[in-house]
C-alpha positions as CSV (number, residue, x, y, z in Angstrom):
1,M,0.0,0.0,0.0
2,F,1.0,3.7,0.1
3,Y,4.1,4.0,2.3
4,R,4.3,7.8,2.2
5,Y,2.3,10.8,1.1
6,E,3.0,14.5,0.9
7,I,1.0,17.6,-0.2
8,R,2.8,20.2,-2.3
9,N,1.6,23.5,-3.7
10,N,2.8,24.4,-7.2
11,G,1.8,28.0,-6.8
12,R,-1.7,27.5,-8.1
13,E,-3.1,24.5,-6.2
14,D,-2.3,21.8,-3.7
15,I,-1.3,18.4,-5.2
16,L,-1.2,15.2,-3.3
17,Y,1.7,12.8,-3.9
18,L,1.0,9.2,-3.0
19,Y,4.1,6.9,-3.0
20,L,4.0,3.1,-3.6
21,N,6.5,0.4,-4.0
22,M,6.1,-1.7,-7.1
23,K,5.6,-4.9,-5.0
24,E,2.9,-3.1,-3.0
25,E,0.6,-2.0,-5.7
26,F,-2.9,-1.6,-4.3
27,S,-4.5,-2.6,-7.6
28,K,-3.6,-5.4,-10.0
29,E,-4.5,-3.0,-12.9
30,L,-2.3,-0.1,-11.8
31,G,-0.2,0.5,-14.8
32,R,-2.1,-2.1,-16.8
33,G,-5.0,-0.1,-18.2
34,A,-7.2,0.6,-15.2
35,S,-9.6,3.5,-15.8
36,N,-8.8,6.9,-14.2
37,E,-12.3,6.9,-12.7
38,E,-11.7,3.6,-10.9
39,L,-8.3,4.7,-9.6
40,S,-9.6,8.1,-8.6
41,R,-12.5,6.5,-6.6
42,R,-10.1,4.2,-4.7
43,T,-7.7,7.0,-4.1
44,K,-10.4,9.3,-2.8
45,N,-11.7,6.6,-0.5
46,F,-8.2,6.0,0.8
47,I,-7.8,9.7,1.6
48,R,-11.1,9.6,3.5
49,N,-10.4,6.4,5.4
50,N,-7.0,7.6,6.5
51,N,-8.1,11.1,7.5
52,I,-5.6,12.8,5.1
53,N,-6.2,16.5,5.2
54,F,-6.4,17.2,1.5
55,N,-9.1,19.3,-0.2
56,G,-7.5,19.6,-3.6
57,K,-8.4,17.6,-6.7
58,K,-5.1,16.6,-8.3
59,V,-3.2,13.4,-7.2
60,Y,0.0,12.0,-8.5
61,L,0.6,8.2,-8.0
62,I,4.3,7.6,-7.6
63,V,5.8,4.1,-8.1
64,D,9.5,3.8,-7.2
65,G,10.0,7.5,-7.9
66,I,8.2,7.6,-11.2
67,V,4.8,9.3,-11.7
68,V,2.6,6.6,-13.2
69,R,-0.7,8.3,-13.0
70,T,-2.2,11.8,-12.6
71,L,-5.7,11.7,-11.2
72,D,-8.5,14.3,-10.8
73,I,-10.4,13.0,-7.8
74,S,-13.0,15.8,-8.0
75,R,-14.8,13.9,-10.7
76,V,-15.9,10.9,-8.6
77,P,-18.4,10.9,-5.7
78,D,-17.2,10.5,-2.1
79,I,-19.0,7.2,-1.5
80,I,-20.5,4.7,-3.9
81,E,-23.3,2.7,-2.2
82,V,-23.0,-0.6,-4.1
83,K,-25.7,-2.4,-2.2
84,S,-28.3,-0.5,-4.1
85,N,-26.7,-1.2,-7.4
86,K,-28.9,-3.4,-9.6
87,N,-25.8,-4.9,-11.3
88,L,-24.1,-5.8,-8.0
89,S,-21.1,-8.1,-8.4
90,D,-17.9,-9.2,-6.7
91,S,-16.2,-6.5,-8.8
92,N,-18.3,-3.5,-7.6
93,Y,-19.0,-4.6,-4.1
94,L,-16.5,-2.6,-2.1
95,V,-14.8,-3.8,1.1
96,T,-12.5,-1.9,3.5
97,V,-9.3,-3.8,4.5
98,K,-7.4,-2.7,7.6
99,L,-3.7,-3.3,7.1
100,E,-1.1,-4.2,9.7
101,D,-0.1,-0.5,10.0
102,N,-3.8,0.3,10.8
103,S,-4.2,2.1,7.5
104,L,-7.4,1.4,5.5
105,I,-7.8,0.6,1.9
106,E,-10.9,0.1,-0.1
107,I,-10.9,-2.5,-2.8
108,S,-13.4,-4.6,-4.6
109,L,-14.6,-7.9,-3.1
110,R,-13.1,-9.7,-6.1
111,E,-9.7,-8.2,-5.4
112,Y,-10.0,-9.2,-1.7
113,L,-10.9,-12.8,-2.6
114,L,-8.0,-13.0,-5.1
115,G,-5.6,-11.9,-2.4
116,V,-6.9,-14.4,0.2
117,L,-7.3,-17.4,-2.1
118,A,-3.8,-16.9,-3.6
119,G,-2.5,-18.1,-0.2
120,F,-4.4,-21.4,-0.6
121,F,-3.1,-22.1,-4.1
122,F,-1.6,-25.6,-4.4
123,F,-0.7,-27.1,-7.8
124,D,-3.1,-30.0,-7.3
125,I,-6.0,-28.1,-5.9
126,E,-9.3,-28.7,-7.7
127,K,-11.5,-26.0,-9.1
128,E,-14.5,-27.2,-7.0
129,T,-12.4,-26.9,-3.9
130,F,-11.5,-23.3,-4.7
131,K,-15.1,-22.5,-5.3
132,V,-16.0,-23.6,-1.7
133,L,-13.1,-21.5,-0.4
134,A,-14.3,-18.5,-2.5
135,I,-17.8,-18.9,-0.9
136,F,-16.3,-19.1,2.6
137,F,-14.1,-16.0,2.4
138,R,-16.8,-14.0,0.5
139,T,-19.1,-14.9,3.5
140,Y,-16.3,-13.7,5.9
141,A,-16.0,-10.4,4.0
142,F,-19.8,-9.8,4.1
143,K,-19.8,-10.7,7.9
144,M,-16.9,-8.4,8.8
145,M,-18.2,-5.5,6.7
146,E,-21.6,-5.9,8.4
147,E,-20.2,-6.1,11.9
148,N,-17.1,-3.9,11.8
149,N,-17.2,-2.0,8.5
150,F,-13.7,-3.3,7.8
151,I,-11.8,-6.6,7.4
152,E,-8.5,-7.2,9.2
153,A,-5.9,-8.0,6.6
154,N,-4.5,-10.8,8.9
155,S,-6.8,-12.6,11.3
156,Y,-7.4,-16.0,12.7
157,F,-9.6,-16.8,9.7
158,A,-8.1,-15.1,6.7
159,S,-4.8,-13.5,5.5
160,F,-4.9,-11.0,2.7
161,A,-2.0,-9.9,0.5
162,D,-2.3,-8.2,-2.9
163,I,-2.1,-11.0,-5.5
164,N,0.6,-9.0,-7.2
165,N,2.9,-10.2,-4.4
166,Y,2.8,-13.7,-6.0
167,R,4.3,-12.6,-9.3
168,L,7.8,-13.6,-8.3
169,V,6.6,-16.8,-6.5
170,W,4.6,-18.0,-9.4
171,D,6.8,-16.5,-12.1
172,K,5.8,-17.7,-15.5
173,N,2.6,-19.4,-14.1
174,Y,1.3,-16.1,-12.6
175,E,-1.3,-15.4,-15.3
176,E,-2.4,-19.1,-15.4
177,N,-2.8,-19.3,-11.6
178,Y,-4.5,-15.9,-11.4
179,N,-7.1,-16.9,-14.0
180,Y,-7.6,-20.3,-12.3
181,I,-8.5,-18.5,-9.0
182,D,-10.5,-15.8,-10.7
183,K,-12.6,-18.3,-12.5
184,A,-13.5,-20.0,-9.2
185,I,-14.6,-16.6,-7.9
186,S,-16.6,-15.8,-11.0
187,E,-18.4,-19.1,-11.1
188,T,-19.7,-18.5,-7.5
189,E,-20.5,-14.8,-8.0
190,L,-21.9,-13.3,-4.8
191,E,-22.7,-16.7,-3.2
192,F,-22.2,-17.1,0.5
193,A,-22.9,-19.6,3.3
194,S,-25.6,-18.9,5.9
195,Y,-26.9,-20.5,9.1
196,N,-30.2,-19.3,10.6
197,K,-30.0,-16.4,8.1
198,K,-26.6,-15.2,9.5
199,F,-23.2,-15.2,7.9
200,I,-21.0,-18.1,9.2
201,L,-17.3,-18.0,10.0
202,P,-15.0,-19.8,7.6
203,F,-13.5,-22.6,9.7
204,V,-11.0,-24.3,7.3
205,H,-8.1,-26.7,8.0
206,Y,-5.8,-28.6,5.7
207,C,-6.3,-32.1,7.0
208,N,-7.5,-34.0,10.1
209,S,-7.2,-37.4,11.7
210,G,-10.3,-38.9,10.1
211,F,-13.2,-36.7,11.1
212,T,-14.0,-33.0,11.8
213,Y,-14.8,-31.7,15.3
214,T,-17.8,-29.9,16.7
215,N,-17.8,-26.7,18.8
216,K,-20.6,-25.7,21.1
217,D,-20.2,-22.1,20.3
218,F,-20.8,-22.6,16.6
219,P,-23.7,-25.0,16.0
220,Y,-23.1,-25.2,12.3
221,L,-19.8,-27.1,12.9
222,K,-20.7,-30.8,12.8
223,K,-18.7,-34.0,13.2
224,V,-18.4,-35.6,9.8
225,N,-16.1,-38.4,8.6
226,S,-13.1,-37.3,6.5
227,L,-11.2,-40.6,6.1
228,W,-9.5,-39.3,3.0
229,D,-7.3,-37.2,5.3
230,L,-5.5,-40.2,6.7
231,A,-3.8,-40.6,3.3
232,C,-2.7,-37.0,3.2
233,P,1.1,-36.7,2.7
234,N,1.2,-34.0,5.4
235,Y,-0.9,-36.0,7.9
236,I,2.0,-36.8,10.2
237,E,4.9,-34.4,11.1
238,T,7.8,-35.3,13.4
239,K,10.0,-32.6,14.9
240,I,13.0,-32.9,17.3
241,F,14.0,-30.2,19.8
242,S,17.2,-30.3,21.9
243,Y,16.6,-29.3,25.5
244,E,18.7,-26.2,24.8
245,E,16.4,-25.2,22.0
246,L,13.3,-25.8,24.3
247,A,14.8,-23.8,27.1
248,S,15.3,-20.9,24.7
249,I,11.9,-21.2,23.0
250,L,9.8,-21.9,26.1
251,G,11.7,-19.7,28.6
252,I,12.3,-22.5,31.2
253,R,15.3,-24.4,32.4
254,F,15.7,-28.1,31.6
255,D,17.7,-30.7,33.5
256,K,17.8,-34.5,33.7
257,N,14.7,-34.5,35.9
258,I,12.1,-33.1,33.5
259,K,8.6,-32.8,34.9
260,F,5.9,-33.1,32.3
261,D,2.2,-33.4,33.0
262,I,-0.8,-33.2,30.7
263,L,-3.3,-31.3,32.7
264,E,-6.2,-31.2,30.2
265,M,-7.2,-32.8,27.0
266,E,-10.2,-32.5,24.6
267,N,-11.9,-35.4,22.9
268,K,-9.1,-37.6,24.3
269,K,-6.9,-36.3,21.4
270,F,-6.2,-32.6,21.6
271,I,-3.7,-31.2,24.1
272,K,-5.4,-28.3,25.9
273,K,-3.0,-27.7,28.8
274,V,0.4,-29.0,30.0
275,K,2.8,-28.3,32.8
276,I,6.5,-28.5,32.0
277,N,8.9,-28.0,35.0
278,N,6.1,-26.2,36.9
279,K,5.3,-23.8,34.1
280,E,1.9,-24.2,32.4
281,F,1.3,-23.9,28.7
282,S,-1.9,-24.1,26.7
283,G,-1.9,-26.4,23.7
284,D,-2.3,-23.3,21.5
285,D,0.9,-21.9,23.1
286,L,2.8,-25.0,22.3
287,V,1.6,-25.1,18.7
288,R,2.5,-21.4,18.2
289,L,5.9,-21.5,20.0
290,L,7.1,-24.9,18.6
291,K,5.4,-24.2,15.2
292,L,3.5,-27.4,15.3
293,R,0.6,-28.3,12.9
294,S,-2.1,-29.3,15.3
295,L,-3.1,-30.0,18.9
296,E,-3.1,-33.7,18.4
297,I,0.5,-34.1,19.7
298,T,2.5,-37.0,21.0
299,F,5.5,-36.2,23.2
300,I,8.5,-38.5,23.4
301,F,11.3,-37.5,25.8
302,N,14.8,-38.8,25.3
303,N,18.0,-38.1,27.2
304,N,19.0,-35.1,25.1
305,Y,16.0,-34.1,23.1
306,L,12.2,-34.0,22.8
307,K,10.4,-35.5,19.8
308,T,6.9,-34.3,18.9
309,I,4.6,-36.2,16.6
310,T,1.6,-34.3,15.3
311,K,-1.3,-35.7,13.3
312,G,-3.4,-33.5,11.0
313,W,-2.8,-29.9,10.1
314,G,-5.1,-27.2,11.5
315,N,-7.9,-27.0,14.0
316,F,-10.0,-29.9,12.5
317,L,-13.1,-27.6,12.4
318,G,-15.3,-27.2,9.4
319,L,-13.9,-27.8,5.9
320,S,-10.9,-30.1,5.3
321,I,-9.1,-28.8,2.2
322,Y,-7.5,-32.2,1.6
323,G,-10.8,-34.0,2.1
324,A,-12.7,-31.5,-0.1
325,N,-10.1,-32.0,-2.8
326,E,-10.5,-35.7,-2.8
327,L,-14.2,-35.3,-3.1
328,A,-13.7,-32.9,-6.0
329,K,-11.4,-35.4,-7.7
330,N,-14.3,-37.9,-7.6
331,N,-16.6,-35.4,-9.5
332,C,-18.3,-33.9,-6.5
333,S,-19.5,-30.4,-7.1
334,Y,-18.7,-27.5,-4.8
335,I,-22.3,-27.5,-3.6
336,S,-22.0,-31.2,-2.6
337,I,-18.7,-30.6,-0.9
338,L,-20.2,-27.6,1.1
339,S,-23.2,-29.7,2.0
340,Y,-21.1,-32.6,3.2
341,Y,-18.8,-30.6,5.6
342,Y,-21.5,-28.1,6.6
343,P,-24.7,-30.1,6.4
344,T,-26.9,-27.5,8.2
345,V,-25.6,-24.5,6.3
346,K,-27.5,-22.9,3.3
347,L,-25.9,-21.6,0.2
348,M,-27.3,-18.2,-0.7
349,K,-26.7,-15.3,-3.1
350,Y,-26.2,-11.8,-1.9
351,E,-29.0,-9.3,-2.3
352,K,-29.7,-6.1,-0.4
353,N,-31.3,-6.9,2.9
354,F,-31.2,-10.6,2.2
355,Q,-32.1,-11.3,5.8
């Protein structure tokens, strides 16, 4: 996003200079034919959202020291209310994204979905799997905009990065991968998941140990078999930590008389709380600090090191990406996949005041 701005007066009027790095373009189309009207609208909304005190009309967009666009933002309205647009689409429904530096950007829902789904791109992922993910994160966008009027760029449920950031990662496959994701978005245009006429949260994990879990706080999360996951190549992960490493990571001293107690478990599988040498850790703490894949952990203590064996990858709630992909490979549609993992959830299409 913009990393700096300044307002200069050329003797006749104030001009706003907005600076970007090429790798941080806020629009895929910047420099690739986007209309001045579209860029002016986004720029004006950025100015408003970030309380920039600028009342002029001319804006220069600077990329790596070069003026790439000159905009007249006086020609676009302050706010476009897309919910009343009869031709509502993912491309003209606007969402506000709050970046890590607390600045706000306004982009289309389509751009948001591209930026989130790019992080899920695997070379063997099926189109129908991507369609389910598109629905889930579109639902998340609707929910966050309704409740907060913005979406955190990085949260427990979703991580957003401009899809342009994947140009170097994907290299020659960028356009192909981009179009692959974009098609999944287009083929589920404005569709979302609802429970009791409310937007659901997108609980997604990579693979589990044979079935998904329930959660009393979210009644739409049901236990369903997902036996395909047991064949996932990432199902089991083994890691070895020397006691010196553990002392550094966990902030406790280790000696030959290690005291280790499991204080609490969930469903006889998930580690919820442990005590190591009189210091308590939640399972989530261990997963985060030791960078483990799940809470289904086996600990093996040896003379000089600790071995951890984890099964599955993620929280085992909601959709299993690996399981969904196996269903898709067997000709299941995205609707069938959604219905299988979320049997009480309804697929709906966004309209104003749908509730």
